[in-house]
BAMAR-732580 format. One line per field, with one value per residue (C-alpha): x, y, z; residue in three letters. Coordinates in Angstrom, 3 decimals. Each point is the difference from the previous one (the first is absolute). Example, Ala and Ser with C-alpha at 12.3 -4.5 7.8 and 13.67 -1.06 7.14 Angstrom:
xx = [12.300 1.370]
yy = [-4.500 3.440]
zz = [7.800 -0.660]
r = [ALA SER]
END
This chain:
xx = [43.057 1.705 3.597 0.671 3.183 2.203 2.688 2.800 1.560 -1.979 2.688 0.059 -0.099 -2.301 -2.634 -0.210 -0.161 -2.693 -2.221 0.505 -0.867 -3.239 -0.637 0.360 -2.746 1.831 -0.584 3.268 1.415 3.147 2.393 2.530 1.807 -0.272 -3.273 0.196 -0.052 -2.857 -2.079 0.597 -0.725 -3.142 -1.294 0.636 3.076 3.562 3.267 1.580 -0.962 -0.851 -2.462 -3.271 0.938 -2.061 -3.109 0.415 0.578 -3.122 -2.097 0.724 0.948 -2.543 -1.936 0.115 -3.434 -0.576 3.110 0.041 1.269 2.433 3.110 0.808 3.112 1.404 3.038 -0.788 2.180 -2.460 -2.865 2.042 1.026 -3.586 -1.428 2.230 0.326 2.752 2.318 1.966 3.152 0.686 2.427 2.981 3.508 2.247 3.747 1.993 1.578 3.604 -0.251 -1.203 -1.936 -3.750 -1.470 -2.221 -1.051 -3.551 -0.635 1.412 -2.053 -3.201 0.589 0.986 -3.213 -2.367 1.295 -0.657 -3.660 -0.760 -2.065 -1.672 1.076 1.177 2.181 2.463 1.055 3.087 -0.184 2.882 3.215 2.480 3.452 -0.125 -0.019 -2.252 -3.143 1.631 0.948 -3.374 -1.822 1.911 -0.931 -3.688 0.062 1.931 -2.103 -3.542 -2.230 -1.498 3.475 0.274 -3.570 1.431 1.803 2.076 -0.155 2.004 -1.846 2.189 -1.629 0.731 -1.778 1.008 -0.655 -2.593 -1.526 -0.353 -3.778 0.201 3.014 -1.791 -3.360 1.429 3.593 2.241 0.963 -0.611 2.894 -0.473 2.667 -1.731 0.696 -3.437 -3.022 -2.120 2.054 -0.092 -3.752 -0.662 1.929 -1.745 -3.262 1.248 1.101 -2.793 -1.260 3.275 0.924 -3.367 0.863 3.162 2.662 2.757 0.218 3.589 0.586 3.523 1.998 0.867 3.419 -1.184 -3.028 2.260 2.477 -2.651 -0.555 3.649 0.980 -2.724 1.107 3.662 -0.854 -2.007 2.729 2.578 -2.067 -0.349 3.714 0.859 -1.818 1.505 3.460 -0.866 -1.003 3.497 1.563 -2.448 0.838 3.725 -0.432 -2.555 -2.836 -3.630 -0.945 -3.722 0.282 2.356 -2.562 -2.790 2.037 1.033 -3.453 -1.516 1.962 -2.552 2.820 0.768 -3.294 -0.576 -0.982 2.480 2.194 -0.464 3.316 0.041 1.024 -0.680 -2.183 -0.842 -2.864 -0.437 0.524 2.561 3.023 -0.368 -1.052 3.058 2.277 -1.657 0.283 3.749 0.368 -1.925 1.968 3.157 -1.370 -0.780 3.481 -1.356 1.139 1.858 -3.295 -1.300 3.094 -1.550 -2.693 2.637 0.590 -3.767 -0.330 3.064 -1.220 -3.372 1.448 2.443 -2.903 -1.065 3.436 0.112 -3.269 1.482 3.055 -2.225 -1.829 3.251 1.331 -3.247 0.488 3.557 1.804 -1.649 -3.274 0.700 -2.779 -1.686 -3.647 -0.812 -3.536 -0.501 -3.102 -0.625 0.673 -1.339 2.112 -2.603 -3.301 -3.450 1.376 0.797 3.002 3.267 2.097 3.452 -1.366 2.566 -1.804 0.364 3.545 0.969 -1.890 1.755 3.462 -0.572 -1.309 3.111 2.154 -1.641 -2.893 -3.389 -2.191 -3.774 -1.862 -3.494 -1.675 -3.694 -0.305 3.290 0.344 -0.945 2.369 2.755 -0.195 0.346 3.150 1.551 -1.338 2.761 -1.001 -2.412 -3.455 -2.495 -3.761 0.194 2.443 -0.376 0.922 3.030 1.226 -0.558 3.415 1.940 3.354 -0.412 -2.902 0.557 -2.673 0.632 -3.274 -2.018 -3.453 -2.507 -0.627 3.558 -0.269 -3.103 1.616 0.104 3.702 -0.849 -1.972 2.817 2.509 -1.791 0.658 3.571 3.148 2.113 -1.508 1.835 -1.849 1.754 -2.189 1.081 -2.695 0.144 -3.766 -0.450 -0.569 3.423 -1.213 -2.850 2.286 2.647 -2.638 -1.034 3.573 1.331 3.392 -1.031 2.446 -0.529 2.355 1.523 -1.560 1.395 -0.273 -1.797]
yy = [84.648 -2.827 -0.675 -2.902 -1.910 -2.296 -2.399 -0.965 -3.332 -2.683 -1.835 -0.200 3.797 0.861 -2.664 0.954 3.736 -0.415 -2.107 2.333 3.107 -1.716 -0.870 3.710 0.755 0.987 -1.279 -1.690 -1.276 -2.104 -0.853 -2.729 -1.276 -3.626 -1.508 -2.855 2.454 2.002 -3.122 -1.193 3.363 0.491 -3.197 1.458 -2.163 1.051 -1.504 0.090 -0.821 3.041 -0.332 1.829 1.219 -2.465 0.670 3.757 -0.415 -2.108 2.667 2.476 -1.656 0.798 -3.025 -1.928 -0.509 2.203 2.149 3.801 -0.079 2.820 -1.891 -1.007 -1.270 0.751 -0.341 3.226 3.036 2.182 -1.099 0.763 3.444 0.926 -1.328 1.319 3.239 -1.494 -2.717 -2.098 -1.625 -3.207 -1.935 -2.009 1.398 -3.070 -0.052 0.156 -3.265 -0.049 3.448 1.601 2.692 0.075 -1.014 2.911 -1.438 -0.937 3.436 1.778 -2.183 0.740 3.745 -0.229 -1.841 2.126 3.545 0.408 -0.943 2.569 2.634 1.537 1.073 -2.939 -0.876 -2.875 -1.456 -2.154 -2.669 -2.218 0.090 1.963 1.567 3.565 2.422 -2.152 2.076 3.175 -1.705 -1.696 3.305 1.444 -3.058 0.548 3.675 -0.694 -2.924 0.749 1.906 1.772 1.288 1.675 -0.990 -3.451 -0.021 -2.549 -0.952 -2.597 -2.065 -2.846 -3.212 -1.545 -3.338 -2.979 -3.328 -1.802 3.331 1.790 0.508 1.506 2.137 1.435 0.715 1.113 1.126 1.217 2.988 1.396 1.765 2.090 1.758 2.821 3.328 1.620 0.469 -1.659 -3.219 0.064 0.571 -2.819 -2.421 1.293 -0.851 -3.492 -0.689 1.917 -3.079 -1.069 3.653 0.469 -3.033 1.759 -1.224 2.651 1.620 1.118 2.440 0.011 0.845 -2.673 -1.030 -0.256 -2.101 -2.342 -0.227 -0.793 -3.529 -0.882 1.568 -1.974 -3.278 0.766 0.641 -3.223 -2.018 1.554 -0.856 -3.642 -0.329 1.728 -2.592 -2.780 1.441 -0.005 -3.664 -0.784 1.760 -1.637 -3.424 0.641 1.344 -2.541 2.516 -0.156 2.344 -0.489 1.393 2.711 1.042 0.042 2.206 2.597 -0.079 1.526 3.153 2.071 1.605 -3.461 -1.920 -3.763 -0.404 -1.551 -1.230 -3.768 -1.602 -2.698 -0.733 3.545 1.821 -0.730 0.654 2.272 3.313 0.332 -1.645 1.682 3.356 0.389 -0.993 2.500 2.644 -0.618 0.144 3.282 1.577 -0.820 1.707 3.082 0.064 -0.895 -3.622 0.374 0.814 -3.484 -2.199 -1.458 -1.600 -2.248 -1.523 -0.206 -1.973 -2.121 -0.824 -1.007 -2.328 -1.487 -1.219 -2.435 -1.590 -0.187 -1.969 -2.422 -0.342 -0.657 -2.749 -1.576 0.014 -1.544 -2.857 -0.688 1.852 -0.820 -0.145 -2.848 -2.580 1.820 1.037 3.634 1.317 3.700 1.640 3.112 1.166 3.561 2.939 0.806 -1.465 0.893 0.221 -2.301 2.145 -1.929 2.770 0.004 -2.273 -0.785 -3.303 -1.187 1.322 -2.132 -3.016 0.411 0.250 -3.191 -1.789 0.997 -1.435 -3.422 0.246 -1.559 3.050 -0.121 3.320 0.811 3.419 0.820 2.352 0.126 -3.521 0.799 2.968 -1.898 -2.844 2.497 1.510 -3.125 -2.991 -2.347 0.167 -2.500 1.185 -1.449 0.603 0.644 0.807 -3.542 -1.469 2.284 -1.052 -3.746 -1.713 3.275 0.103 3.709 2.478 3.632 2.583 2.812 1.944 1.014 -1.195 -0.328 -3.586 -0.928 1.561 -2.135 -3.303 -2.761 -0.769 -3.304 -1.188 1.074 -1.895 -3.211 0.785 1.357 -2.078 2.580 2.228 3.230 3.227 3.198 3.060 2.518 2.466 -0.203 -0.473 -3.632 -0.835 -1.345 -1.511 -1.858 -1.504 -1.015 -1.572 -2.168 -1.279 2.340 1.663 3.619 2.566 3.596 2.665 2.090 -2.002 -2.507 -3.671 -0.913]
zz = [20.700 1.923 -1.035 -2.315 0.747 -2.051 1.196 -2.382 0.877 1.851 1.865 3.780 0.501 -2.898 0.611 3.664 -0.728 -2.674 2.252 2.947 -2.010 -1.100 3.637 0.834 -2.517 -3.190 -3.523 -0.954 -3.283 0.327 -2.837 -0.539 -3.098 1.182 -1.307 2.525 2.911 -1.517 -0.537 3.548 1.629 -2.083 1.620 3.460 0.577 0.782 -1.306 3.469 3.583 2.100 2.908 -0.711 -3.475 -2.029 2.107 -0.444 -3.726 -0.439 1.747 -2.765 -3.318 -2.704 -1.215 3.272 1.506 3.018 -0.590 -0.063 -3.602 0.782 -1.153 -3.574 -1.784 -3.434 -2.249 -1.887 0.701 -1.926 2.234 3.117 -1.263 -0.889 3.258 2.767 1.904 2.162 -1.328 2.506 -1.398 1.955 -2.192 1.163 0.528 0.396 0.528 -3.227 -1.043 1.226 1.648 3.216 -1.900 -0.521 -3.368 -1.022 -3.362 1.104 1.477 -3.050 -2.320 1.936 -0.161 -3.652 -0.898 2.080 -0.485 -3.788 0.577 2.720 -1.793 3.055 3.494 2.094 2.958 -0.432 3.347 0.316 2.699 -1.132 2.045 -2.107 0.409 1.299 -2.936 -2.165 0.602 -1.269 -3.237 -0.419 0.549 -2.938 -2.075 0.751 -0.932 -3.201 -1.229 1.199 -2.474 3.038 0.887 3.396 0.882 0.632 3.345 1.896 3.662 1.901 2.593 1.324 1.232 3.382 -0.331 2.093 -1.661 2.079 1.114 -3.338 0.158 3.475 -0.958 -3.057 1.638 3.346 -0.655 2.800 -2.170 -3.476 -1.678 -3.146 -2.024 -1.880 -1.707 0.088 2.226 -2.687 0.202 3.790 0.072 -2.447 2.195 3.110 -1.757 -0.889 3.580 1.777 1.876 1.661 0.678 1.737 2.138 1.151 -2.408 -0.275 -3.441 -0.670 -2.844 -1.441 -3.096 -2.563 1.336 3.596 -0.954 -1.961 2.892 2.621 -1.294 -0.508 3.343 1.810 -1.574 0.717 3.661 0.352 -1.695 2.337 3.060 -1.086 -0.745 3.280 2.103 -2.131 0.652 3.724 -0.403 -1.286 2.998 2.415 -1.376 0.366 3.542 1.206 0.217 -1.113 -2.829 0.604 3.536 -1.278 -2.630 2.576 2.328 -2.577 -1.598 3.139 -0.779 -1.943 -1.972 -1.414 0.071 -0.119 -3.649 -2.443 2.861 -0.437 -0.897 -2.645 -3.559 -1.179 -2.480 -3.620 -2.379 -2.974 1.824 2.801 -1.688 -3.400 1.508 2.235 -2.870 -2.354 2.731 0.247 -3.766 -0.264 2.844 -1.924 -3.127 2.096 1.522 3.442 0.057 3.332 1.714 -0.695 0.339 3.165 -2.173 -1.546 3.433 0.575 -3.237 0.794 3.520 -1.417 -2.621 2.520 2.147 -2.705 -0.157 3.798 0.038 -2.533 2.250 3.036 -1.900 -1.152 3.562 1.282 -2.472 1.080 -2.754 -3.301 -1.939 -2.385 0.255 2.914 -0.047 0.808 0.589 -0.732 1.444 -2.063 -3.544 -0.147 1.121 2.680 1.263 -1.375 -3.538 -2.916 -1.012 -0.271 -1.590 1.613 2.715 2.716 0.638 -3.579 -0.203 3.007 -1.386 -3.365 1.564 2.010 -3.086 -1.981 2.787 -0.274 2.430 -0.814 0.638 0.376 0.239 1.223 0.035 0.555 -3.019 -1.900 -1.442 -3.580 -0.237 1.788 -2.523 -2.856 1.459 1.554 -1.960 1.164 3.679 1.491 1.095 2.446 0.333 3.772 2.763 1.309 -3.393 -0.231 3.436 -0.560 0.008 0.351 1.767 0.776 -0.200 -1.005 0.868 -2.486 -0.509 3.061 -1.034 2.843 -1.145 0.951 3.449 0.608 -1.001 2.634 0.594 1.686 -3.036 -2.336 2.141 -0.990 -3.671 -0.090 -0.045 1.808 2.698 -0.800 -0.838 -1.064 0.467 -2.611 1.061 3.805 0.287 1.092 3.670 0.971 3.295 -1.732 -2.640 2.540 2.238 -2.997 -0.302 -2.675 -0.006 -0.637 -1.365 -1.110 -1.251 2.764 2.839 2.524 -0.954 3.204]
r = [MET PRO LEU LYS LEU THR VAL ILE GLY THR GLY TYR LEU GLY ALA THR HIS ALA ALA ALA MET ALA GLU LEU GLY PHE ASP VAL LEU ALA LEU ASP ILE ASP PRO ARG LYS ILE GLU LEU LEU ALA GLN GLY ARG VAL PRO MET PHE GLU PRO GLY LEU GLU ASP MET LEU ALA ARG HIS VAL ALA GLY ILE GLU GLY SER SER GLY ARG LEU ARG PHE THR MET SER TRP GLU GLU VAL ALA ASP PHE GLY ASP VAL HIS PHE VAL CYS VAL ASN THR PRO GLN LYS GLN GLY GLU TYR ALA CYS ASP MET SER TYR VAL GLU SER ALA PHE GLY GLN LEU ALA PRO LEU LEU ARG ARG PRO ALA LEU VAL VAL GLY LYS SER THR VAL PRO VAL GLY SER ALA GLU ARG LEU ALA GLU THR LEU THR ALA LEU ALA PRO ALA GLY GLU ASP VAL GLU LEU ALA TRP ASN PRO GLU PHE LEU ARG GLU GLY PHE ALA VAL GLN ASP THR LEU HIS PRO ASP ARG ILE VAL VAL GLY VAL ARG SER GLU ARG ALA GLU ASN LEU LEU ARG GLU VAL TYR ALA THR PRO VAL ALA GLU GLY THR PRO PHE VAL VAL ALA ASP TYR PRO THR ALA GLU LEU VAL LYS THR ALA ALA ASN ALA PHE LEU ALA THR LYS ILE SER PHE ILE ASN ALA MET ALA GLU VAL SER GLU ALA ALA GLY GLY ASP VAL ALA VAL LEU ALA GLU ALA ILE GLY TYR ASP ASP ARG ILE GLY ALA LYS PHE LEU ARG ALA GLY ILE GLY PHE GLY GLY GLY CYS LEU PRO LYS ASP ILE ARG ALA PHE MET ALA ARG ALA GLY GLU LEU GLY ALA ASP GLN ALA LEU THR PHE LEU ARG GLU VAL ASP SER THR ASN MET ARG ARG ARG THR GLN MET VAL ASP MET ALA ARG GLU ALA LEU GLY GLY GLY PHE LEU GLY ARG ARG VAL ALA VAL LEU GLY ALA THR PHE LYS PRO ASP SER ASP ASP VAL ARG ASP SER PRO ALA LEU ASN VAL ALA GLY GLN ILE HIS LEU GLN GLY GLY GLN VAL THR VAL TYR ASP PRO LYS GLY MET GLU ASN ALA ARG LEU HIS PHE PRO THR LEU GLY TYR ALA PRO SER ALA GLN ASP ALA VAL ARG GLY ALA ASP VAL VAL LEU HIS LEU THR GLU TRP ARG GLU PHE ARG GLU LEU ASP PRO ALA ALA LEU ALA GLU LEU ALA ARG GLY LEU VAL VAL LEU ASP GLY ARG ASN THR LEU ASP ALA ALA LEU TRP ARG LYS ALA GLY TRP THR TYR ARG ALA MET GLY ARG PRO ASN ALA]
END
């Protein structure tokens, strides 16, 4: 019989995984404890912006006309336990309040609720990003609490989704990593991922600790690469060099590669910052803290970029923000998302606001979330409205819409023709031709 899958937690990861598994042909039952989310998802709608996700969801949610009916939603743990052969745990693991460490309470609660209801053989698959060593402990919890005992196994299958590309990354991943202890667990996951594996996706079999480390190591490497090029931007600026040309030149070296080498105001979001901090905290618990001391500088360099953008804006305004109007283009931490968690753009906007600037923000998809987190900022319905009357314009999220703006038309609206490109993606020559003073981090002023 075909495998029946469940997904526990229907946030960004869980909703995407549930819809993708239905797309691959499986019957899927997804659980959440938030009735608002369940109601929304059952209508084929998603509580976040992710390109292609809502369309894929609507193709499969039971009760929607023309759908496959393979995807249902519930708040019942008993229903999930009875239904599933493979249970994917996709709950959140945020940073602990006031600490670097990861908050495991949602994961532990999910296992604690599910395990006592598992009365037949099942595979529980962790997908949440957790500190190394967690899987070993959770496997013991499953065996101890599940009525089916050792017939309930654990696997760890880290996710590598990029916001804005989550559908593609789930259906056509660049690798699948599974931490398993038995051939049965491995074979079940090979069955789940048979379609992408047949397309050529590498299937990497590992032990628990290695599978857990893959995700945190990958994020630590990406964060390091971003902070490296931002450190080079600081040196380039001091030396009169051009970090964009520098990045292009070293990016041709296939040992380095061109990706993640665009200097700017740094990374944010719900993953990279909290994951590298949790990694440092866990290394300290294991007695290997010296191995990751470099990540403190990675984090520090990243946070420093935000302050440097504020300093650039203050300098552009002659030394102060009081009574000056500042247009901020971008609120989300990256384009093609409505996620504003730890957004560098909003952090910069907030700092300027606190220093007396009249800040007006526009973002194509993140306005609602931005208002919730920063209600005291001003918001505009379009880029043109944000720029109208501004003394300086800050480009802080690299949406395609902003690259396609007409600098000459904006020059008719702004009071001061100064644009600060915090993402190094605008066409400097085009903006300068339209009369703007263009500045970017780590690049010559002219």
